[in-house]
DRENPA-3360 file (N, C-alpha, C; in nm, 2 decimals, always signed):
BEGIN
1 = MSAAALVL = +3.13/+0.81/+2.57/+3.04/+0.75/+2.46/+3.11/+0.78/+2.33 ~ +3.12/+0.68/+2.24/+3.18/+0.70/+2.11/+3.09/+0.79/+2.02 ~ +3.15/+0.84/+1.91/+3.07/+0.92/+1.82/+2.96/+0.84/+1.76 ~ +2.99/+0.71/+1.72/+2.89/+0.63/+1.66/+2.77/+0.60/+1.76 ~ +2.81/+0.58/+1.88/+2.71/+0.55/+1.98/+2.62/+0.67/+2.01 ~ +2.68/+0.79/+2.00/+2.60/+0.91/+2.02/+2.50/+0.93/+1.91 ~ +2.54/+0.90/+1.79/+2.45/+0.91/+1.67/+2.33/+0.82/+1.69 ~ +2.36/+0.69/+1.73/+2.26/+0.59/+1.74/+2.16/+0.63/+1.85;
9 = SLVPLGRA = +2.21/+0.70/+1.96/+2.12/+0.73/+2.07/+2.03/+0.84/+2.02 ~ +2.07/+0.92/+1.92/+1.98/+1.03/+1.88/+1.88/+0.99/+1.78 ~ +1.90/+0.88/+1.71/+1.80/+0.83/+1.61/+1.71/+0.72/+1.67 ~ +1.58/+0.74/+1.67/+1.49/+0.64/+1.73/+1.50/+0.50/+1.66 ~ +1.47/+0.40/+1.74/+1.47/+0.26/+1.68/+1.37/+0.25/+1.57 ~ +1.40/+0.17/+1.47/+1.32/+0.15/+1.35/+1.18/+0.10/+1.39 ~ +1.08/+0.14/+1.30/+0.94/+0.10/+1.32/+0.93/-0.06/+1.31 ~ +0.83/-0.11/+1.38/+0.81/-0.25/+1.37/+0.78/-0.30/+1.23;
17 = GTIFPNAN = +0.74/-0.21/+1.14/+0.71/-0.24/+1.00/+0.57/-0.26/+0.97 ~ +0.53/-0.25/+0.85/+0.40/-0.27/+0.80/+0.40/-0.39/+0.70 ~ +0.31/-0.48/+0.73/+0.30/-0.60/+0.64/+0.16/-0.61/+0.57 ~ +0.17/-0.63/+0.44/+0.04/-0.66/+0.37/+0.04/-0.81/+0.34 ~ -0.04/-0.88/+0.42/-0.05/-1.03/+0.40/-0.10/-1.06/+0.26 ~ -0.04/-1.16/+0.19/-0.08/-1.20/+0.06/-0.10/-1.09/-0.04 ~ +0.00/-0.99/-0.04/-0.01/-0.88/-0.13/+0.00/-0.92/-0.27 ~ +0.07/-1.03/-0.30/+0.09/-1.07/-0.44/-0.03/-1.16/-0.49;
25 = LDTIGPLG = -0.13/-1.18/-0.40/-0.25/-1.24/-0.44/-0.23/-1.38/-0.50 ~ -0.14/-1.46/-0.43/-0.11/-1.59/-0.48/-0.17/-1.70/-0.40 ~ -0.23/-1.67/-0.28/-0.28/-1.77/-0.19/-0.43/-1.77/-0.18 ~ -0.49/-1.88/-0.20/-0.64/-1.89/-0.19/-0.68/-1.90/-0.04 ~ -0.79/-1.83/-0.01/-0.84/-1.82/+0.13/-0.90/-1.95/+0.18 ~ -0.94/-1.95/+0.31/-1.00/-2.07/+0.37/-1.13/-2.11/+0.31 ~ -1.21/-2.02/+0.25/-1.34/-2.05/+0.19/-1.33/-2.11/+0.05 ~ -1.21/-2.12/+0.00/-1.19/-2.17/-0.14/-1.22/-2.06/-0.24;
33 = TPVTNIGI = -1.24/-2.10/-0.36/-1.27/-2.01/-0.47/-1.37/-2.07/-0.57 ~ -1.47/-1.99/-0.62/-1.49/-1.85/-0.59/-1.57/-1.83/-0.46 ~ -1.59/-1.70/-0.42/-1.67/-1.66/-0.30/-1.76/-1.55/-0.35 ~ -1.89/-1.57/-0.31/-1.99/-1.47/-0.35/-2.07/-1.41/-0.23 ~ -2.09/-1.28/-0.23/-2.17/-1.22/-0.13/-2.29/-1.16/-0.20 ~ -2.41/-1.17/-0.14/-2.53/-1.11/-0.20/-2.60/-1.03/-0.09 ~ -2.64/-0.91/-0.14/-2.70/-0.81/-0.04/-2.60/-0.74/+0.04 ~ -2.64/-0.68/+0.15/-2.55/-0.60/+0.23/-2.48/-0.69/+0.33;
41 = SGGPSAAD = -2.36/-0.73/+0.29/-2.29/-0.83/+0.37/-2.14/-0.82/+0.33 ~ -2.06/-0.89/+0.41/-1.92/-0.89/+0.39/-1.85/-1.01/+0.46 ~ -1.72/-1.03/+0.43/-1.65/-1.14/+0.49/-1.53/-1.17/+0.41 ~ -1.46/-1.29/+0.44/-1.34/-1.33/+0.37/-1.37/-1.34/+0.22 ~ -1.27/-1.31/+0.14/-1.28/-1.32/-0.01/-1.21/-1.46/-0.05 ~ -1.20/-1.48/-0.18/-1.14/-1.60/-0.23/-0.99/-1.59/-0.21 ~ -0.93/-1.47/-0.18/-0.79/-1.46/-0.16/-0.76/-1.45/-0.01 ~ -0.67/-1.53/+0.04/-0.63/-1.54/+0.18/-0.60/-1.40/+0.23;
49 = SWLQNTIV = -0.65/-1.36/+0.35/-0.63/-1.24/+0.42/-0.71/-1.12/+0.36 ~ -0.76/-1.13/+0.24/-0.84/-1.02/+0.18/-0.99/-1.03/+0.22 ~ -1.06/-0.92/+0.22/-1.20/-0.91/+0.26/-1.28/-0.87/+0.14 ~ -1.41/-0.90/+0.13/-1.50/-0.84/+0.03/-1.63/-0.80/+0.09 ~ -1.70/-0.71/+0.03/-1.82/-0.66/+0.09/-1.91/-0.60/-0.02 ~ -2.04/-0.61/+0.00/-2.14/-0.55/-0.09/-2.23/-0.46/+0.00 ~ -2.26/-0.34/-0.05/-2.33/-0.25/+0.03/-2.47/-0.21/-0.03 ~ -2.51/-0.29/-0.13/-2.64/-0.26/-0.20/-2.73/-0.39/-0.19;
57 = QDRFLTTD = -2.85/-0.37/-0.14/-2.94/-0.48/-0.13/-2.97/-0.55/-0.26 ~ -2.97/-0.69/-0.26/-3.00/-0.77/-0.38/-2.90/-0.76/-0.49 ~ -2.78/-0.71/-0.46/-2.67/-0.71/-0.56/-2.56/-0.80/-0.51 ~ -2.48/-0.85/-0.60/-2.38/-0.95/-0.56/-2.23/-0.90/-0.59 ~ -2.14/-0.96/-0.53/-2.00/-0.94/-0.56/-1.93/-1.08/-0.54 ~ -1.86/-1.12/-0.65/-1.79/-1.25/-0.65/-1.64/-1.23/-0.67 ~ -1.56/-1.30/-0.58/-1.41/-1.30/-0.60/-1.37/-1.44/-0.64 ~ -1.27/-1.45/-0.73/-1.23/-1.58/-0.78/-1.08/-1.57/-0.80;
65 = MVASNDPL = -1.01/-1.67/-0.75/-0.86/-1.68/-0.77/-0.84/-1.77/-0.89 ~ -0.77/-1.71/-0.99/-0.74/-1.77/-1.12/-0.59/-1.75/-1.15 ~ -0.54/-1.82/-1.25/-0.40/-1.80/-1.30/-0.39/-1.66/-1.35 ~ -0.28/-1.60/-1.31/-0.25/-1.46/-1.35/-0.20/-1.45/-1.49 ~ -0.26/-1.35/-1.57/-0.20/-1.32/-1.70/-0.15/-1.18/-1.70 ~ -0.11/-1.13/-1.58/-0.05/-0.99/-1.57/+0.09/-0.99/-1.63 ~ +0.11/-0.91/-1.73/+0.24/-0.91/-1.80/+0.34/-0.81/-1.74 ~ +0.30/-0.73/-1.64/+0.38/-0.63/-1.58/+0.49/-0.69/-1.49;
73 = PGGGGMMM = +0.60/-0.62/-1.47/+0.70/-0.68/-1.38/+0.65/-0.70/-1.24 ~ +0.67/-0.82/-1.19/+0.62/-0.86/-1.05/+0.49/-0.94/-1.06 ~ +0.42/-0.94/-1.17/+0.30/-1.01/-1.19/+0.32/-1.16/-1.21 ~ +0.22/-1.23/-1.21/+0.23/-1.38/-1.23/+0.18/-1.46/-1.11 ~ +0.19/-1.59/-1.12/+0.13/-1.67/-1.02/-0.02/-1.68/-1.03 ~ -0.09/-1.62/-0.93/-0.23/-1.61/-0.93/-0.28/-1.47/-0.92 ~ -0.40/-1.44/-0.95/-0.46/-1.31/-0.94/-0.60/-1.32/-0.89 ~ -0.66/-1.21/-0.84/-0.80/-1.22/-0.80/-0.89/-1.15/-0.91;
81 = RVLTNAPW = -1.00/-1.22/-0.95/-1.09/-1.17/-1.04/-1.22/-1.13/-0.96 ~ -1.26/-1.00/-0.98/-1.38/-0.95/-0.91/-1.49/-0.91/-1.01 ~ -1.61/-0.96/-0.98/-1.73/-0.93/-1.06/-1.84/-0.88/-0.96 ~ -1.91/-0.77/-1.00/-2.02/-0.72/-0.92/-2.12/-0.64/-1.01 ~ -2.24/-0.64/-0.97/-2.34/-0.56/-1.03/-2.39/-0.45/-0.93 ~ -2.32/-0.43/-0.83/-2.36/-0.33/-0.73/-2.31/-0.19/-0.78 ~ -2.40/-0.09/-0.79/-2.37/+0.04/-0.84/-2.30/+0.13/-0.74 ~ -2.25/+0.24/-0.78/-2.20/+0.34/-0.70/-2.31/+0.41/-0.63;
89 = TGSAGSGI = -2.30/+0.43/-0.49/-2.41/+0.49/-0.42/-2.40/+0.64/-0.41 ~ -2.30/+0.70/-0.46/-2.28/+0.84/-0.45/-2.17/+0.87/-0.35 ~ -2.14/+0.78/-0.26/-2.04/+0.80/-0.16/-1.95/+0.67/-0.14 ~ -2.00/+0.56/-0.19/-1.92/+0.43/-0.17/-1.96/+0.33/-0.27 ~ -1.89/+0.22/-0.27/-1.92/+0.11/-0.36/-1.88/-0.02/-0.30 ~ -1.92/-0.13/-0.36/-1.88/-0.26/-0.31/-1.74/-0.30/-0.37 ~ -1.67/-0.38/-0.29/-1.54/-0.41/-0.34/-1.46/-0.50/-0.24 ~ -1.33/-0.49/-0.25/-1.24/-0.58/-0.17/-1.14/-0.49/-0.09;
97 = GLVTVGDP = -1.08/-0.55/+0.01/-0.99/-0.47/+0.09/-0.89/-0.56/+0.16 ~ -0.78/-0.50/+0.21/-0.68/-0.58/+0.28/-0.63/-0.49/+0.40 ~ -0.64/-0.55/+0.52/-0.59/-0.48/+0.64/-0.45/-0.52/+0.67 ~ -0.37/-0.41/+0.69/-0.22/-0.44/+0.72/-0.20/-0.50/+0.86 ~ -0.09/-0.55/+0.88/-0.04/-0.60/+1.01/+0.08/-0.52/+1.05 ~ +0.08/-0.48/+1.18/+0.19/-0.40/+1.23/+0.16/-0.25/+1.23 ~ +0.26/-0.17/+1.21/+0.24/-0.03/+1.21/+0.16/+0.03/+1.10 ~ +0.08/+0.13/+1.12/+0.02/+0.20/+1.01/+0.12/+0.27/+0.92;
105 = LPVGSLGS = +0.08/+0.28/+0.79/+0.18/+0.35/+0.70/+0.17/+0.50/+0.73 ~ +0.29/+0.57/+0.74/+0.29/+0.71/+0.76/+0.24/+0.79/+0.64 ~ +0.21/+0.91/+0.66/+0.16/+1.00/+0.55/+0.27/+1.01/+0.44 ~ +0.22/+1.00/+0.32/+0.32/+1.01/+0.21/+0.37/+0.88/+0.15 ~ +0.31/+0.77/+0.21/+0.36/+0.64/+0.16/+0.30/+0.61/+0.02 ~ +0.37/+0.55/-0.06/+0.33/+0.52/-0.20/+0.29/+0.38/-0.22 ~ +0.18/+0.35/-0.29/+0.13/+0.22/-0.32/+0.11/+0.20/-0.47 ~ +0.11/+0.08/-0.51/+0.07/+0.05/-0.65/+0.01/-0.09/-0.65;
113 = IDLNVNAG = -0.08/-0.11/-0.75/-0.14/-0.24/-0.78/-0.16/-0.25/-0.93 ~ -0.15/-0.37/-0.98/-0.17/-0.40/-1.12/-0.32/-0.43/-1.14 ~ -0.39/-0.36/-1.23/-0.53/-0.38/-1.26/-0.56/-0.40/-1.40 ~ -0.65/-0.49/-1.43/-0.71/-0.50/-1.57/-0.86/-0.48/-1.55 ~ -0.90/-0.35/-1.58/-1.04/-0.31/-1.55/-1.13/-0.34/-1.67 ~ -1.24/-0.41/-1.65/-1.33/-0.44/-1.76/-1.39/-0.31/-1.82 ~ -1.43/-0.32/-1.95/-1.49/-0.21/-2.02/-1.63/-0.18/-1.95 ~ -1.66/-0.05/-1.93/-1.78/-0.01/-1.86/-1.77/-0.01/-1.71;
121 = TTVLVGWV = -1.65/-0.04/-1.65/-1.63/-0.04/-1.51/-1.54/+0.07/-1.47 ~ -1.57/+0.12/-1.35/-1.48/+0.22/-1.29/-1.45/+0.16/-1.15 ~ -1.32/+0.18/-1.10/-1.28/+0.14/-0.97/-1.22/+0.26/-0.90 ~ -1.24/+0.26/-0.77/-1.17/+0.36/-0.68/-1.07/+0.28/-0.60 ~ -0.94/+0.33/-0.61/-0.83/+0.25/-0.55/-0.76/+0.34/-0.45 ~ -0.72/+0.29/-0.34/-0.64/+0.36/-0.24/-0.65/+0.32/-0.10 ~ -0.59/+0.39/-0.01/-0.59/+0.37/+0.13/-0.71/+0.45/+0.19 ~ -0.77/+0.39/+0.29/-0.87/+0.46/+0.36/-0.81/+0.53/+0.49;
129 = VNNGGTAF = -0.88/+0.63/+0.54/-0.82/+0.71/+0.64/-0.82/+0.65/+0.78 ~ -0.89/+0.54/+0.80/-0.89/+0.47/+0.93/-0.93/+0.32/+0.90 ~ -0.91/+0.24/+1.00/-0.94/+0.10/+0.99/-1.09/+0.07/+0.98 ~ -1.17/+0.17/+1.01/-1.31/+0.15/+1.00/-1.36/+0.16/+0.86 ~ -1.27/+0.21/+0.77/-1.31/+0.21/+0.63/-1.41/+0.32/+0.59 ~ -1.41/+0.43/+0.67/-1.51/+0.53/+0.65/-1.49/+0.62/+0.53 ~ -1.37/+0.64/+0.49/-1.35/+0.73/+0.38/-1.21/+0.70/+0.31 ~ -1.21/+0.72/+0.18/-1.08/+0.71/+0.11/-0.99/+0.83/+0.13;
137 = DLGSVFVS = -0.86/+0.81/+0.14/-0.77/+0.92/+0.15/-0.77/+1.00/+0.02 ~ -0.73/+1.13/+0.03/-0.73/+1.22/-0.09/-0.63/+1.17/-0.19 ~ -0.54/+1.09/-0.16/-0.44/+1.04/-0.25/-0.49/+0.92/-0.33 ~ -0.62/+0.88/-0.31/-0.68/+0.77/-0.39/-0.71/+0.81/-0.53 ~ -0.73/+0.71/-0.62/-0.76/+0.75/-0.76/-0.87/+0.67/-0.82 ~ -0.94/+0.73/-0.91/-1.04/+0.65/-0.99/-0.98/+0.60/-1.12 ~ -1.01/+0.48/-1.15/-0.95/+0.41/-1.27/-1.05/+0.35/-1.35 ~ -1.04/+0.37/-1.48/-1.13/+0.30/-1.58/-1.05/+0.21/-1.67;
145 = SNGGWQRV = -1.12/+0.14/-1.76/-1.05/+0.05/-1.85/-0.97/+0.12/-1.95 ~ -0.85/+0.07/-1.98/-0.77/+0.12/-2.09/-0.74/+0.01/-2.19 ~ -0.81/-0.10/-2.18/-0.80/-0.20/-2.28/-0.69/-0.31/-2.24 ~ -0.64/-0.30/-2.12/-0.54/-0.40/-2.08/-0.49/-0.37/-1.93 ~ -0.38/-0.43/-1.90/-0.33/-0.42/-1.76/-0.26/-0.28/-1.75 ~ -0.27/-0.22/-1.63/-0.21/-0.10/-1.60/-0.17/-0.10/-1.45 ~ -0.06/-0.04/-1.43/-0.01/-0.02/-1.29/-0.06/+0.11/-1.23 ~ -0.14/+0.10/-1.13/-0.20/+0.22/-1.07/-0.13/+0.26/-0.94;
153 = FFTNNTTP = -0.09/+0.39/-0.93/-0.02/+0.44/-0.82/-0.12/+0.53/-0.73 ~ -0.10/+0.52/-0.60/-0.18/+0.60/-0.51/-0.10/+0.63/-0.39 ~ -0.14/+0.72/-0.31/-0.07/+0.76/-0.18/-0.17/+0.80/-0.08 ~ -0.12/+0.82/+0.05/-0.21/+0.87/+0.15/-0.16/+1.01/+0.19 ~ -0.24/+1.11/+0.15/-0.19/+1.25/+0.17/-0.23/+1.31/+0.30 ~ -0.32/+1.24/+0.38/-0.37/+1.31/+0.49/-0.34/+1.25/+0.63 ~ -0.33/+1.12/+0.64/-0.32/+1.06/+0.77/-0.26/+0.92/+0.76 ~ -0.19/+0.87/+0.86/-0.15/+0.73/+0.86/-0.26/+0.63/+0.84;
161 = TGLFEIEA = -0.24/+0.52/+0.78/-0.35/+0.43/+0.75/-0.30/+0.28/+0.76 ~ -0.40/+0.20/+0.77/-0.37/+0.05/+0.78/-0.46/-0.03/+0.70 ~ -0.53/+0.03/+0.60/-0.63/-0.05/+0.52/-0.63/+0.00/+0.38 ~ -0.61/-0.10/+0.29/-0.61/-0.07/+0.14/-0.74/-0.13/+0.09 ~ -0.80/-0.06/-0.01/-0.93/-0.10/-0.05/-0.95/-0.06/-0.20 ~ -1.03/-0.15/-0.27/-1.07/-0.12/-0.41/-1.22/-0.13/-0.41 ~ -1.29/-0.03/-0.46/-1.43/-0.04/-0.48/-1.46/-0.03/-0.63 ~ -1.56/-0.12/-0.67/-1.59/-0.13/-0.81/-1.73/-0.10/-0.84;
169 = FAFSTGAT = -1.76/-0.04/-0.95/-1.90/-0.01/-0.99/-1.91/+0.01/-1.14 ~ -2.02/-0.03/-1.19/-2.04/-0.02/-1.34/-2.11/+0.11/-1.37 ~ -2.09/+0.16/-1.49/-2.15/+0.28/-1.53/-2.30/+0.28/-1.53 ~ -2.36/+0.17/-1.57/-2.50/+0.16/-1.58/-2.56/+0.08/-1.47 ~ -2.66/+0.12/-1.40/-2.72/+0.04/-1.29/-2.77/-0.10/-1.34 ~ -2.73/-0.20/-1.27/-2.77/-0.33/-1.31/-2.67/-0.41/-1.39 ~ -2.58/-0.33/-1.46/-2.48/-0.40/-1.54/-2.37/-0.46/-1.45 ~ -2.31/-0.57/-1.50/-2.20/-0.64/-1.43/-2.07/-0.58/-1.47;
177 = GGFDADNL = -2.00/-0.53/-1.37/-1.86/-0.48/-1.39/-1.76/-0.56/-1.32 ~ -1.63/-0.54/-1.35/-1.53/-0.62/-1.28/-1.39/-0.58/-1.32 ~ -1.30/-0.65/-1.25/-1.16/-0.62/-1.28/-1.08/-0.74/-1.23 ~ -0.95/-0.75/-1.28/-0.85/-0.84/-1.23/-0.75/-0.76/-1.15 ~ -0.70/-0.82/-1.04/-0.60/-0.75/-0.96/-0.48/-0.84/-0.93 ~ -0.36/-0.78/-0.92/-0.24/-0.86/-0.90/-0.14/-0.76/-0.84 ~ -0.04/-0.82/-0.76/+0.08/-0.75/-0.73/+0.07/-0.62/-0.66 ~ +0.01/-0.62/-0.54/+0.00/-0.50/-0.46/+0.14/-0.47/-0.40;
185 = QFTASPEP = +0.19/-0.35/-0.41/+0.32/-0.31/-0.35/+0.30/-0.18/-0.28 ~ +0.39/-0.15/-0.19/+0.39/-0.03/-0.12/+0.53/+0.01/-0.07 ~ +0.56/+0.14/-0.05/+0.68/+0.19/+0.00/+0.64/+0.29/+0.11 ~ +0.68/+0.26/+0.23/+0.65/+0.34/+0.35/+0.74/+0.47/+0.34 ~ +0.67/+0.58/+0.36/+0.74/+0.71/+0.37/+0.82/+0.73/+0.50 ~ +0.94/+0.78/+0.49/+1.01/+0.80/+0.62/+0.94/+0.91/+0.70 ~ +0.93/+0.89/+0.83/+0.87/+0.98/+0.92/+0.95/+1.11/+0.94 ~ +0.90/+1.23/+0.93/+0.98/+1.35/+0.94/+1.06/+1.36/+1.07;
193 = TSLALLGV = +1.01/+1.31/+1.18/+1.09/+1.31/+1.31/+1.22/+1.23/+1.29 ~ +1.20/+1.11/+1.23/+1.32/+1.03/+1.22/+1.42/+1.09/+1.13 ~ +1.38/+1.15/+1.02/+1.47/+1.22/+0.93/+1.54/+1.33/+1.00 ~ +1.47/+1.41/+1.07/+1.53/+1.53/+1.14/+1.64/+1.48/+1.24 ~ +1.60/+1.38/+1.32/+1.70/+1.33/+1.42/+1.82/+1.26/+1.35 ~ +1.80/+1.20/+1.24/+1.91/+1.14/+1.17/+2.01/+1.25/+1.12 ~ +1.95/+1.36/+1.07/+2.03/+1.48/+1.03/+2.11/+1.53/+1.15 ~ +2.05/+1.55/+1.26/+2.12/+1.60/+1.38/+2.24/+1.50/+1.42;
201 = GLCVLALL = +2.21/+1.37/+1.41/+2.31/+1.27/+1.44/+2.43/+1.28/+1.35 ~ +2.40/+1.30/+1.22/+2.51/+1.31/+1.12/+2.59/+1.44/+1.15 ~ +2.53/+1.55/+1.18/+2.60/+1.67/+1.21/+2.69/+1.66/+1.33 ~ +2.64/+1.59/+1.44/+2.72/+1.57/+1.56/+2.84/+1.48/+1.52 ~ +2.82/+1.38/+1.44/+2.93/+1.29/+1.40/+3.04/+1.37/+1.32 ~ +2.99/+1.46/+1.24/+3.09/+1.55/+1.16/+3.17/+1.63/+1.26 ~ +3.10/+1.69/+1.36/+3.18/+1.77/+1.46/+3.28/+1.70/+1.54 ~ +3.25/+1.57/+1.57/+3.34/+1.49/+1.65/+3.45/+1.43/+1.57;
209 = KPKRGIRI = +3.44/+1.44/+1.44/+3.55/+1.38/+1.35/+3.68/+1.46/+1.37 ~ +3.79/+1.39/+1.40/+3.92/+1.47/+1.41/+3.95/+1.55/+1.29 ~ +4.00/+1.67/+1.31/+4.03/+1.76/+1.20/+4.18/+1.74/+1.16 ~ +4.21/+1.74/+1.04/+4.34/+1.73/+0.99/+4.41/+1.87/+0.99 ~ +4.52/+1.89/+1.05/+4.59/+2.02/+1.06/+4.73/+2.01/+1.01 ~ +4.81/+2.12/+1.03/+4.95/+2.13/+0.99/+5.03/+2.06/+1.10 ~ +5.11/+1.96/+1.06/+5.20/+1.89/+1.16/+5.32/+1.98/+1.19 ~ +5.34/+1.99/+1.32/+5.46/+2.07/+1.36/+5.57/+1.98/+1.41;
217 = NSSGPPRG = +5.69/+2.00/+1.36/+5.80/+1.92/+1.40/+5.85/+1.98/+1.53 ~ +5.84/+1.90/+1.64/+5.88/+1.95/+1.77/+6.02/+1.92/+1.81 ~ +6.10/+1.87/+1.71/+6.24/+1.83/+1.74/+6.33/+1.95/+1.72 ~ +6.28/+2.07/+1.69/+6.36/+2.18/+1.67/+6.38/+2.22/+1.53 ~ +6.45/+2.33/+1.50/+6.48/+2.37/+1.36/+6.56/+2.27/+1.28 ~ +6.54/+2.27/+1.16/+6.62/+2.18/+1.08/+6.77/+2.21/+1.09 ~ +6.85/+2.11/+1.08/+6.99/+2.12/+1.10/+7.05/+2.15/+0.96 ~ +7.16/+2.24/+0.96/+7.22/+2.27/+0.84/+7.33/+2.17/+0.80;
% end
């Protein structure tokens, strides 16, 4: 077996990958736009592949696909506008989410999304710890308005995940809050096992590399 073949045998095959469908929020969903939920309900949003839900009786959440005015790098095309009067319940809120396709993201993966949060609105942004959407990961962040677009970064500190979510709520009960969202991005963290095996493979390759030594002239002593 060659040195290169030995290294390849020590390193596991690459992951199938993680795909965020319609991460750039440029495609309208099958229900058209806008889409509104009222009461405790959920389903497809105005953006293709994205979901929306409300968890408070008699409150609404509307998603609408409109031309993007996101000035940050990677923004543009279309964006999703979210409006809701559903308050924070103390443990959860109403909002939007996107389920990944393929492998779950390993712990330590970094995500970002561009947000323009309305005044008086707070959003909770991040990955949830399982596909049931029961809890946000500790790497999630609360974001309030800063008067314009901002790129929000978040990570998953505790467990692999396959669901991204934004929950929105207004400061005052009954008030309508909202935000614009565009340009979701993520970088999958390398898995520790893969990194360790890659290091072993490189060490083996270094050991198998021919060493340069002193060349000995076997034809005898130099002639005078």
